[in-house]
DRENPA-162460 format. One record per residue (C-alpha): x, z, y; residue in three letters. Coordinates in steps of 0.25 Angstrom, whole numbers, padded with zeros to 4 digits, always signed. Example, Ala and Ser with C-alpha at 12.3 -4.5 7.8 and 13.67 -1.06 7.14 Angstrom:
// DRENPA-162460
+0049+0031-0018ALA
+0055+0029-0004SER
//
This chain:
// DRENPA-162460
+0407+0428+0263MET
+0403+0442+0260ARG
+0408+0440+0246GLY
+0421+0435+0251ILE
+0422+0448+0260ALA
+0420+0457+0248VAL
+0430+0450+0240LEU
+0441+0452+0251ILE
+0436+0466+0254MET
+0438+0472+0240ILE
+0453+0468+0239PRO
+0456+0473+0253CYS
+0450+0487+0249HIS
+0455+0488+0235VAL
+0470+0484+0240PHE
+0468+0494+0251ASN
+0464+0505+0242ALA
+0473+0503+0230PHE
+0486+0496+0234THR
+0498+0505+0234ARG
+0503+0509+0247LEU
+0517+0503+0245ASP
+0511+0489+0242LEU
+0502+0488+0255ARG
+0512+0480+0263GLY
+0513+0469+0252ASP
+0505+0456+0252GLY
+0493+0459+0243PRO
+0489+0471+0250TYR
+0491+0465+0264VAL
+0483+0453+0260LEU
+0472+0461+0254SER
+0470+0468+0267GLN
+0472+0456+0276PHE
+0461+0448+0268VAL
+0453+0460+0266GLY
+0452+0462+0281GLY
+0443+0450+0282MET
+0432+0457+0274ALA
+0427+0466+0285ALA
+0426+0455+0295PRO
+0418+0446+0285LEU
+0408+0457+0282PHE
+0406+0460+0297LEU
+0404+0445+0300LEU
+0394+0443+0289LEU
+0387+0455+0294SER
+0385+0448+0307GLY
+0381+0436+0300ILE
+0370+0443+0292THR
+0366+0450+0305LEU
+0364+0437+0312ALA
+0356+0432+0300PHE
+0346+0444+0302GLN
+0346+0441+0317MET
+0342+0426+0314ASP
+0331+0431+0304ARG
+0325+0439+0316GLN
+0326+0427+0325ASP
+0318+0418+0315ARG
+0308+0429+0314ARG
+0307+0429+0329GLN
+0310+0444+0330ALA
+0311+0449+0344SER
+0325+0452+0350ALA
+0322+0467+0348GLY
+0318+0465+0334GLN
+0331+0457+0331ARG
+0339+0467+0337TYR
+0333+0479+0329VAL
+0334+0471+0316ALA
+0349+0469+0319ALA
+0351+0484+0322LEU
+0344+0487+0309ARG
+0353+0479+0301ARG
+0365+0485+0308ALA
+0360+0499+0306GLY
+0358+0496+0291TYR
+0373+0492+0290VAL
+0377+0505+0298LEU
+0369+0513+0288LEU
+0376+0506+0276LEU
+0389+0509+0283ALA
+0387+0524+0284TYR
+0381+0524+0270LEU
+0394+0517+0265PHE
+0402+0528+0272ARG
+0394+0539+0266LEU
+0395+0534+0252SER
+0410+0533+0253ASN
+0411+0547+0259TRP
+0402+0553+0248ILE
+0410+0546+0237PHE
+0424+0550+0243SER
+0431+0562+0236ARG
+0434+0571+0243PRO
+0424+0568+0254LEU
+0431+0563+0267PRO
+0428+0568+0281SER
+0414+0564+0286TYR
+0421+0556+0296LYS
+0422+0545+0285ALA
+0408+0543+0286LEU
+0410+0538+0300LEU
+0421+0528+0297ARG
+0418+0514+0303VAL
+0418+0504+0291ASP
+0414+0490+0290ILE
+0400+0493+0288LEU
+0400+0502+0300ASN
+0406+0491+0309CYS
+0396+0481+0304MET
+0384+0489+0307GLY
+0389+0494+0320PHE
+0393+0479+0324ALA
+0379+0475+0320MET
+0373+0486+0329VAL
+0380+0481+0341VAL
+0378+0466+0338LEU
+0363+0468+0334ALA
+0360+0464+0349ILE
+0364+0450+0345ALA
+0350+0449+0338ALA
+0343+0449+0352ILE
+0348+0435+0357PRO
+0344+0422+0350ALA
+0353+0416+0339GLY
+0362+0406+0347ALA
+0364+0417+0358THR
+0367+0427+0347ARG
+0378+0419+0341ALA
+0385+0417+0354ARG
+0383+0432+0358LEU
+0389+0437+0345THR
+0400+0427+0345THR
+0404+0433+0359GLY
+0402+0447+0354ALA
+0411+0445+0342GLY
+0422+0440+0351PHE
+0420+0451+0361ALA
+0421+0462+0351ILE
+0434+0456+0345ALA
+0439+0454+0359ALA
+0436+0469+0363LEU
+0442+0475+0351ALA
+0456+0477+0357PRO
+0450+0482+0370VAL
+0441+0492+0363ILE
+0453+0497+0355ASN
+0461+0499+0367ALA
+0452+0509+0373PHE
+0454+0524+0371ASP
+0444+0529+0361TRP
+0449+0543+0359GLN
+0436+0548+0366TRP
+0427+0541+0356ALA
+0421+0547+0343PRO
+0428+0541+0331THR
+0416+0534+0325VAL
+0414+0527+0339LEU
+0429+0523+0339HIS
+0428+0518+0325ASP
+0416+0509+0327TYR
+0422+0503+0340LEU
+0437+0503+0340VAL
+0446+0493+0332PRO
+0453+0500+0321SER
+0459+0497+0308HIS
+0452+0510+0302LEU
+0438+0505+0305SER
+0429+0493+0308PHE
+0426+0494+0322ALA
+0416+0486+0330PHE
+0428+0481+0338PHE
+0432+0471+0333PRO
+0425+0471+0320CYS
+0411+0469+0326GLY
+0415+0455+0330ALA
+0414+0450+0316TYR
+0399+0455+0316VAL
+0397+0448+0329ALA
+0403+0435+0324PHE
+0395+0436+0312GLY
+0382+0437+0320ILE
+0386+0424+0327SER
+0389+0417+0314VAL
+0377+0421+0307GLY
+0368+0417+0319THR
+0374+0403+0319ILE
+0373+0401+0304LEU
+0358+0405+0304LYS
+0355+0395+0315ARG
+0362+0383+0309VAL
+0353+0372+0302ALA
+0356+0371+0287ALA
+0361+0356+0289GLU
+0371+0361+0299ARG
+0377+0373+0291VAL
+0389+0364+0285ASP
+0393+0359+0299ARG
+0392+0373+0304THR
+0401+0379+0294MET
+0411+0368+0297GLN
+0411+0373+0311TRP
+0412+0388+0306VAL
+0424+0384+0299LEU
+0430+0377+0311LEU
+0427+0389+0320THR
+0433+0398+0310GLY
+0446+0391+0310LEU
+0447+0389+0325VAL
+0443+0404+0326THR
+0455+0408+0317ILE
+0464+0399+0325ALA
+0460+0405+0338VAL
+0461+0419+0333GLY
+0475+0416+0327GLN
+0479+0411+0341TYR
+0474+0423+0348LEU
+0481+0432+0338ALA
+0494+0425+0341ASN
+0494+0425+0356MET
+0505+0433+0363THR
+0496+0437+0374TYR
+0484+0446+0372SER
+0473+0451+0382ILE
+0473+0465+0375TYR
+0483+0476+0378THR
+0482+0480+0364LYS
+0477+0474+0352SER
+0479+0474+0337ASP
+0476+0461+0329PHE
+0471+0468+0316TRP
+0463+0479+0323ILE
+0457+0473+0336ASP
+0462+0459+0338GLY
+0452+0449+0342PRO
+0460+0438+0336SER
+0459+0444+0322LEU
+0443+0444+0324ILE
+0444+0430+0328ILE
+0453+0426+0316ILE
+0444+0433+0306ARG
+0431+0427+0312LEU
+0438+0413+0310GLY
+0441+0416+0296LEU
+0427+0421+0293MET
+0421+0409+0299LEU
+0430+0400+0290ALA
+0426+0409+0278LEU
+0411+0407+0282LEU
+0412+0392+0281ALA
+0420+0393+0268ALA
+0409+0402+0262ALA
+0398+0393+0267TYR
+0405+0381+0260VAL
+0407+0389+0247TRP
+0393+0394+0247THR
+0386+0381+0250GLU
+0395+0371+0242TYR
+0404+0379+0233GLY
+0397+0391+0227ALA
+0389+0388+0214THR
+0381+0399+0206GLY
+0385+0413+0207TRP
+0395+0418+0216SER
+0403+0431+0214TRP
+0408+0431+0229VAL
+0393+0430+0234GLN
+0389+0441+0224THR
+0399+0450+0231MET
+0395+0446+0244GLY
+0380+0449+0242LYS
+0384+0463+0238THR
+0395+0465+0248SER
+0390+0478+0254LEU
+0389+0485+0240MET
+0402+0479+0236VAL
+0408+0485+0249TYR
+0402+0498+0247TRP
+0406+0500+0232VAL
+0420+0494+0232HIS
+0424+0503+0244VAL
+0419+0515+0237MET
+0427+0511+0224LEU
+0440+0506+0232VAL
+0441+0518+0242TYR
+0433+0529+0234GLY
+0438+0538+0223LYS
+0435+0529+0211VAL
+0449+0523+0211PHE
+0456+0534+0218GLU
+0467+0535+0208ARG
+0472+0520+0211TRP
+0471+0521+0226LYS
+0484+0516+0233LYS
+0491+0515+0220SER
+0489+0501+0214LEU
+0499+0489+0215ASP
+0493+0475+0218PHE
+0490+0470+0204PRO
+0482+0483+0202GLN
+0475+0482+0215VAL
+0471+0468+0212ALA
+0465+0472+0199MET
+0458+0483+0206MET
+0452+0473+0216THR
+0447+0464+0205VAL
+0441+0475+0198GLY
+0433+0480+0210ILE
+0429+0466+0214THR
+0424+0463+0200VAL
+0416+0477+0201ALA
+0410+0474+0214MET
+0406+0460+0209LEU
+0399+0466+0197LEU
+0392+0476+0206LEU
+0388+0465+0215SER
+0382+0457+0203ILE
+0375+0469+0198ALA
+0369+0472+0212ARG
+0364+0458+0214LEU
+0358+0458+0200ARG
+0351+0471+0203TRP
+0346+0466+0216PHE
+0340+0453+0210ARG
+0334+0461+0199ARG
+0328+0471+0208GLY
+0323+0460+0218ALA
+0317+0452+0206PHE
+0309+0465+0201LYS
+0303+0467+0215ARG
//
């Protein structure tokens, strides 16, 4: 799933950086941005799943509630540290140097780390309770997003506003943190399913995903709304529900492919195993100064060629990284 997220993220960013302005209302560009919009929710959901796996390990070690909470906070802090290192590297390699305020931009890693800090409290209760609480937290975060957006935030510092308030310019906790909460719930359930019941569980995951999509679509099409103001693409709870359903269906499909279809080496899994590195490097290439002369100047065939080239480059980098890691581990 992480590999799939990478493969829809790269075209989204490449088309956004290099497509001519007069072509941005046409199908290929719109499609690239629409599909690419699923990359961030996927990464956020998967970060919640891996956090749940860590919580489960702490459970099995019979760590105390305090120890589980501290371990979750430590992981969240690590992600936040990476987020600011990422912003710092982008700032250093930008010419001319942008304002220092660029260091405070709330990108997906910032949202991921902040959401993990808030939701680390889910490590305290037992597994079954954890799954129920984080499911409820996910729906609550999504439902509160239009309410938060309706408040007057003129008094708030910019960084606080960007971390909390829905916007198309940043990845705010409302509503994006809902994906992390749902991920913790999904990861907790998966870790507690007996091996012989995984197939049946994935069938239920697929069915739940399809029903969730239908419910989200129904809510989106309702003529009546409990909110005085809401934007479907920015703070709409129905969008979160639809995307959750899509990701659950994708989770079931990824399980079937990994368990029964994939044989031998997988280039998609290779990209997924190094997703953080790929994200870091490709953003510096796409939005940095390396290809500055072609920014916002290419037609669709040229952008498609650029997308293939960067994807292949990232795959080769991933292969080299994994081989280096295995060689280093073997020597130790």
